[in-house]
N, C-alpha and C positions, 0 to 999 in steps of 0.2 A: 376590943370589938366597935367601933363608932353605933351609934343610936342612928345615923341616918350619911350615905354614902352620897353626895349629889353629883350626876355624872353630866357636866358641859358647865362652863363656869359663864354661858354668857348675861342678857341683863337679868333671864327668867332663873336660872340656877342661881346666881350668885342673890335678888333678892330673895328666893327662897333659904338660903342659907343666913340670910342675918335676921332673915324672921324666926327660923328654928332657932337663933341664935339665943335673939332675945327673951325667946322661954325658955331658954335653959336646955336645949340637948346638946350632946354633945354632934357634930355636922362637921362634916369636912366635903371641901371638891376637888374633881378632877379634871382638867381640863386640858385638851388634846395640844390645844396651839402653845407656842412655846412665848410669843407675846402676843400683847391684845392684838384686834386688829383697828385698825382705824378706818375704814373702810367708812364711808358715810350711808346708814342706810335710815333704819326710822328715826323721828324726831318729834313724833307729837306723842304726849306726854298728859292722861285725862285726870280727872277732878279724884273718882273711885283710887287711881292707882296715887296721886298727889297726898291722898289719904292717908296709905300704905305705904310709902316713903314715911310716912310724919312720926310714924308705928316707929319707923326702927330710927329712926333720926336722923333722915337724909336729905326730907320736904325745905328745909330753910337750905344746906347748900348749894340743892339743884337750880330754884327759886330766881337765888342771886344772879346765877348764869345763865337761866334761860330767859325768853322771849314768850310775853303771855297774849295771846289770839283771846279778843273777847268778842269776835262777832266776825263774819264772813261772808260774801256777796258770790252772787251765780251772774252770770253775763250770759250774752250771745247776742253777735251779730253785731258789737259798739257796743249795745243797750246792758243795764243793768235789768234781770228777771225779778232779783230778789234779796233780801238781807236778811240774815237771822242771825240773833245776838246769844252767846253763854251763859247771859248774866241770868235771867232768872230761875236756868234749867237747872243752873249748879251753886249755888246759897254757899256755901262753905268755901270752893274755892270756883270764881267764878268766870273764869278762862279755861282753857286750854292753852299747855307751853309747850314750847320747842327748844329741842335742845340735841345736837348729833347722839349719834347711839355711843360712840365709842367715850364722850366724857359723862356719858349717864354710867353707864358703867364701870368706869376710873371711882367714880363717888363711890357705888357698890361694892365696889374691891376693896375700898380707903375704908369703908365701916366694918364690911367682914375681917380684916386684918385687924381693925379695934378691938373687935368680938369674941375673934378665935387666931390669934395670931398664928401663923405658919400653918393652917388647915387648908387654902386654897394653892393647892401644886398645881404649879403651870407643867405644859412636856409630858404629860403622862396621857398615853394611848389604852383606853378597855376596848380588849380584844372579844370580851364573852361574860356572861350574866348565867349564875345558877342561883337556884334555890337551894335551903337546905335544912328543913327544918324548919328550926328557929332562928337563921339566918340566912343571910343569900353573900354567895361570894363573885367577887371581880377578878376578872383575870386581866391583870395587864402588862405593862412592857418595863414595868418596875417591881412587878410581883404581881401576890395575890392578894387582897384589902377585902375585908368581910367587915357585916355592916346588917342589925338590922332589919334595916330596910336602904334599897337602890331606889334613887329617884333618876327619872331621865330627866333630863334637861337638852340633848344633844343637841336635837334640832331632827328636821323633814327626814334627816339621815339614820334616825336613829338606829342605835345597832344597839342599845340596850330597849328598844321596843321589838324588833327583830329577834331578842336572845329571846323576850318570853313570849314568842309566838301570835305576837297582835295585829292584828289586818286594817289594815290602811287603804280609805278608799276615797278616789275620787270627788268630788261637790261641781256641781259646775262648769263649764265651760272657761279653757283658760284664755288668758290676756296676756300682755305686752307691752311693754311700756319701756319711754328712753328718759334719764332722768339727769339731772345736772342742777349745780351749785351757782347761783350769778353775784355781781354785785349788788344792794337792792340802792335804785335810786329813787324811791322813796320818803318819806320823812323818817327820823333817826328816832322815832319815840320809843318808850320801852313797854306799852300796849299798841301793836300795831293787827291786822286783818289777815284772816285766808282769802283767795279771790278764785272760784272755782268755775273755767272758760266750757260752758255746754256749747261747742262749734259743730260745726256740720261734720268737718273730718275726724273730729273726735273728743275729748276732751281734754282739755289742760287746766292744769291746776302747779298754783302758785301759795306756798305758805316762807313767813319772814323765819330768820333766824337771827341768831345775835351774831353782832359784828357789823352789821350793816349787811347780810347776806340776805338769801332769798331762794330757796329752794324749787325748781321748777320740772314738772313730771308734766310727761304728755303719752297719751296712748299712739300707739303704733301699730300697723297692719301686720308687724310681724318682729322677732328679736334681731332689733341690727345693733347687733357684737362689733360691725363697723364705723356706727356712727361716731361722731367727736363732737365735742362742744356749741362748733361753729353750724352743724348740722344739727342740734337742739334747737339752739338761736333761730336757726328762718324757719325752721317747722313752729315757734313760737310764735313766730312775725307773721305766717302766710294764715296761720290759722285765726290768731286773737289780735294781730296788727300792732302787741305791742313789740318794740324793740329794746332786748334786754343788754342793762351792762355788761361789762367784761367777766367773762369765765372765773372762776373761782376753783378750779380743780378737773377733775376729768369727765367727761359724761359716762356715763355706763346705763345698760338694758338689760332688762331682766323680765321675768314671766311670773306672772299670778296666776298660780294652778292651787285652788282649794280643795283640802283633805281632814279627813276625820278620823283617828284611830279606831276600831272596832271595841275596845274597851281603854282607859284610863288606869287601871291596873290586872295586877296577874291574877290568873285563877289557876290555883296547884291543882286542880281534879282535871279543867279542862287540860290544862298545858299534859298531863300524867296522862290521862287517856288519848291526846293526840298522839304521843309520843309513842303509845305501846299499838297504835290505829287501833285500836278498841273501843267500844262503849264504858264510860265509866260508869260503878254502881254506886247505888244507894249507900250514902254514909252515915254512919253514927253516931251520934253526941255533935259539939258543937261545928260549924264550916272551916275549913281551914282557913285561916287569910294568904293572900299572897304575900312577896315581900318584895313587888317591882311597883312604880308608880310611876307616872307621867304628867308632865305639865309644858307649856309651852308649845314650841313649835314640831316636839317629841309627839305632843296630842293631840295636835292638830294645827295643818296649815291656812290661815287666815293671809288675807292680804295685807302686804304690810302699807298700805300708803296711808298717812293718817297715824302712822303708829298701831294702828289697829290690833296688829300679832301681837305686838309685846306688853302691849298694854291685857289683852286677853292671861296673856302666860303670867302677867302680874298676881291678875285675879285668881289664877288659877291658883297660884303659888299661897297666894291669903286664906284660900278654901284650905287646901292640902295639908295645910301648918297643924290645925289644932286637930284633922282626923291621922295626924302621927302620933301627936301628942298624945291621945285618948289610947290610940292603937300600943303605944308604948307603955302606957300606965294601966291599960286593961285587954290585955292578948285576947281575952276573951271577945273583947267588943270589936275589934279589928276589922273582922269583916265585914260589920255591917258600916262601921265609919267609912271604910275605902268602899264600898256601896255607897254609901250618901256621895259622896266626892264624886264616883263614877254616873253617876246619874244628873248629876247638877251641872257639874263642869261641861260634860255632853252636849246637855241640853243648849245652856250657854254658848258655846260651841255654837250649835247649828242656828243657833239666834245670830250668832256674827255673823256667821257662814252666810245666812240670806241677809243679813243688812249689804255684806261686802259685795254678793251681787245684785244685790237691786243698785248699789252704788257704781259698778262695773256698767250693769245694762245701761243706767242713764246716761256714762258717757261715754257707749258708743256712738258711730258716725249716724246720721241722722238728716233726712233730704225730704218737703216737701210734707205729707200731713202726719207724719211722725216727729218730724221737726215740731209743727204745731202743737201736736199733743204732749209732746215734753217739756215745751214752752211751757206751756198753758197747767201743768201738771208743776212747773219746777215752781210756778208763780203761787197756785193755792197753797204749796207744803212750806210758802217760806209767808204765810198770812197767816193771822187768828183762826183757827186756834191748833188748825195743826203746827204751826210754825214751835211752838212750844216741846211737844211729841217729839220732832223733830229735833231740837236742839238739845235734848235728852237721849234721843237713839244717837245722834255723832257726836256727844260726850260720855259714850259707856255707863250711863247710868244705870241704865237693863240689863249689866251685863256682870 
């Protein structure tokens, strides 16, 4: 029986696996996909995550491949509203780095393969999870798997979360975007900047990528699933007056809908009373600990723009790892340490959701008095003393 089995081998699940393996635990990852996804999704990696990646021996290889973003600018109607530097806010890593998610995932998988050869199992579908005393049993299409603890890192539609009977509620309103990568016509230096265009028709965001590429993201009025790179290029030109270079891959539409799980670990007493449709009775002795916990998008769905969701999931992993180590060494403390994990990381997720909600609200179409008020607020936030606090927030130093 494994110490920990992680369901979901994306960036968060594999990061947690590496952290646990470095800590000496017997850990295995079950991933439903047969082959890694090459979709271009999260790209931003923030300083707290870089520190965590350094702890598992991945940061140096990642920094060799990534672009370092030391500053950003905000524009509207062809004018610069303000500038923001990340250098003073993050002295250890005075930048945010950008790297396509599939490259980050590959580095994490390679590192886990070094730490625990053969323990990353692709093409395994988990169909159910149930707790049994001092273990959890996973039903899969490859047979039953047993572990002391099961971690759901299987995304916003988490089967692990559903099996644990954990609720899932929406935070704020839904927004839609169109995203694509284009050749970067700017300077080819190693340290380049992000640009936010807070335009009348909606925000347009631009981030550098390795290999002379730039990621462009534009807010849209609806989920434009039929739009292509030419449509995105025209939208960028219409709003910002910027003519992008040739497209590098297809454009993709996506929706941002923020959600938060009711708990980040299972409660056997609650689950038992729910299944029996009766109130739970007081229990004498130590409170039993649940054997299921959640990280990443299975625990909270936060706007992925700028890598917020992925980075928040990595910080979950950093917090959950010592809790699991303590729970395995001292079963009597398991309920307490997992409750601490639940409290602190749900609070962090709520803060991240508020920040992402504020960012999305700032990016919505604006005209007249609202446009003037928004631009004045942006100017104020990019000046001392507010600019240093904003830089810390944007680099996820408070999560």
